[in-house]
Every structure is written in C-alpha cells, then in structure tokens.
C-alpha positions as CSV (number, residue, x, y, z in Angstrom):
1,M,21.0,13.8,16.4
2,L,21.5,11.5,13.4
3,E,20.0,8.5,15.3
4,G,16.8,10.5,15.9
5,A,16.6,11.6,12.3
6,K,17.0,8.0,11.2
7,S,14.3,6.9,13.6
8,M,11.9,9.6,12.4
9,G,12.6,8.6,8.8
10,A,11.9,5.0,9.5
11,G,8.7,5.9,11.3
12,A,7.6,8.1,8.4
13,A,8.2,5.3,5.9
14,T,6.1,2.9,7.9
15,I,3.1,5.3,7.8
16,A,2.7,4.1,4.2
17,S,1.1,0.9,5.6
18,A,-1.9,2.9,6.6
19,G,-2.1,4.5,3.2
20,A,-2.0,1.0,1.6
21,A,-4.8,-0.2,3.8
22,V,-7.0,2.7,2.7
23,G,-6.1,2.1,-0.9
24,I,-7.0,-1.6,-0.7
25,G,-10.2,-0.7,1.0
26,N,-11.0,1.7,-1.9
27,V,-10.3,-1.0,-4.5
28,F,-12.6,-3.5,-3.0
29,S,-15.3,-0.9,-2.2
30,S,-15.3,0.1,-5.8
31,L,-15.5,-3.6,-6.8
32,I,-18.6,-4.1,-4.6
33,H,-20.3,-1.0,-6.0
34,S,-19.5,-1.9,-9.6
35,V,-20.8,-5.4,-9.3
36,A,-23.9,-4.1,-7.6
37,R,-24.5,-1.9,-10.6
38,N,-23.7,-4.4,-13.3
39,P,-23.5,-8.1,-12.1
40,S,-22.9,-9.4,-15.6
41,L,-19.3,-8.0,-15.5
42,A,-18.4,-9.5,-12.2
43,K,-15.6,-11.7,-13.5
44,Q,-13.9,-8.9,-15.5
45,L,-14.3,-6.4,-12.6
46,F,-12.8,-9.0,-10.2
47,G,-9.7,-9.3,-12.4
48,Y,-9.3,-5.5,-12.4
49,A,-9.7,-5.4,-8.6
50,I,-7.0,-8.1,-8.1
51,L,-4.7,-6.0,-10.4
52,G,-5.4,-2.9,-8.3
53,F,-4.8,-4.9,-5.1
54,A,-1.5,-6.2,-6.4
55,L,-0.3,-2.7,-7.4
56,T,-1.3,-1.2,-4.1
57,E,0.3,-3.9,-2.2
58,A,3.5,-3.6,-4.2
59,I,3.7,0.1,-3.3
60,A,3.1,-0.9,0.3
61,S,6.0,-3.3,0.2
62,F,8.4,-0.5,-0.3
63,A,7.7,1.0,3.1
64,P,9.4,-1.8,5.2
65,M,12.3,-1.7,2.7
66,M,12.8,2.0,3.1
67,A,12.5,1.7,6.9
68,C,15.3,-0.9,6.9
69,V,17.4,1.3,4.6
70,F,16.9,4.3,6.9
71,S,17.7,2.5,10.1
72,L,20.3,0.0,9.1
73,Y,22.3,1.2,6.0
74,L,22.6,4.9,6.5
75,R,25.9,5.3,8.3
76,V,27.6,8.6,8.6
C-alpha cells in the first residue's frame, strides 16, 4: 500500500513538467506579441522574457527533486 502511494506521489510530482512547458510557452508567446506591438522595446522585453523563463524553469526543477524524495527517501 505504501509503495503504491509513493509511486502515485512521484507520478503526480512529475506532472509539473507539463505545467512548466505550458508556462514557458506562455512566456515566449507573450514576448512575440509584445515585440509585434512595439518593436522598439525588443531588447528590454527579451530580458523580461528570459527572467520569466528562468523562474518558470526553476519551479519545474523542483518536480524531479520531489519525485526523488517521494520514491527514495520516504521510508516507513
């Protein structure tokens, strides 16, 4: 029973990868729309997009870590 719960927890933690992919897509989609509206701000907007990408990717990096914690370190 405990092994199944750990596997379900690890699987649920890895679903965050799909959410991160959607978030990164939204960041760069917004960048393209913003540059299309105001091309003179392209450099500044690109800096903001890279910051958004980094923060989204940082959140996504917690998913494999939590999957490892659930599957390897939870011993009862």
